[in-house]
C-alpha positions, 0 to 999 in steps of 0.5 A: 321851794318854800322857805317860811319865815315867822310872818312871811313866806319866801319862794325861790327857784332852783335849777335842778343842775345846781341842786347838789351845788346848792348844799341844801338837803332835799327829802326824799331826794331832789326831783325836777319840777317838785315843790319843797318846804323847809322842815316844819320840825326845825331840821335843816332840810327841805321836804317834797310838799307832794309827799310831806304828810306821808314822809313825816308820818314814817318819821313819827312812827320810827321816832316812837319805835325807837322810843320803845327800843331804847327803853328796853321794851319787849313789845310795842304796837302803834294804831291809828284811829281816824274819825271820818265825818260825811254828810249829805248835800242838803246838810252842806247847803243848810250849813252854807246858808247858815254861814251866810246869813249868820241867822239859823233856827234851832230846828235847822241846826238840829237838822244839819247835825242829824245828817252827819254821819261819823265813823271811825277807822282803825288800823295798825301802823306797826307792831314790833317784838324785842328781846327786852333789856334793863339797860335803858337809855334816853332816845333822841326826840323831834316830833314828840320832844314836847309831848308830856305822855311820851316824856313821862314814860321816858322819865319813869323808865329812866329813873331807876326806880326798880322797886316800882318799875313800869310793866306796860304803857298805853298812851293816846297821842292826839295827832294835833299835838304834833301837827305837821303843818298849822291850819294857817300855814297850810292854807298860806302855802295852798294860796301861794301855789295857786298863785304860782299856778303850781299843783302838787296833786294834794291840798295841804289844808285837806291833809291838814284837816285829816291829820287833826281827825286822827289819834294814835294809840301807842302801846309798850310792854316791858 
């Protein structure tokens, strides 16, 4: 297990037989041979690193769905937009050369940029229909407690301003604003795992980068 401090990282081992006696909470469950990290959101639990991003994504989806429900929405939808950049082998070699020499001509920079292919994948994460209600309550927030757009939606819906009630709301949520892990922390954990010769079947740095290329579109109708 990896316990993250402000400027340090503590790693300790726990026998599977003593997992229950430890009093620690493991999510989704305690499994022999697994590697866990303290919940980056601040909750008192340890999360399985191998499924960290998938589990956190589910929790973020659930939180947004609960926001719509508590605010009395009739309909809500969450879409994912993911930017993907692919480049040729030649372009990667050019960029590597530029980084090594720290000297690049303008023509080389243009060649590298033009070789990149940018695409965007779009897919729906969930769609929900409710009966709708004017009896609203403030939803608890964890991952989005500091998100201005989500908090703004809650304030508008809970303000009781019936003369100018909000009817629909669409917000683009940059996934970097609620990142599962900071890039530096992901790199440190990857390095620690390599030092321990432990494999979790994924690179946290790669997962972190992919998350940074994602934007969620949250649509709510009242």
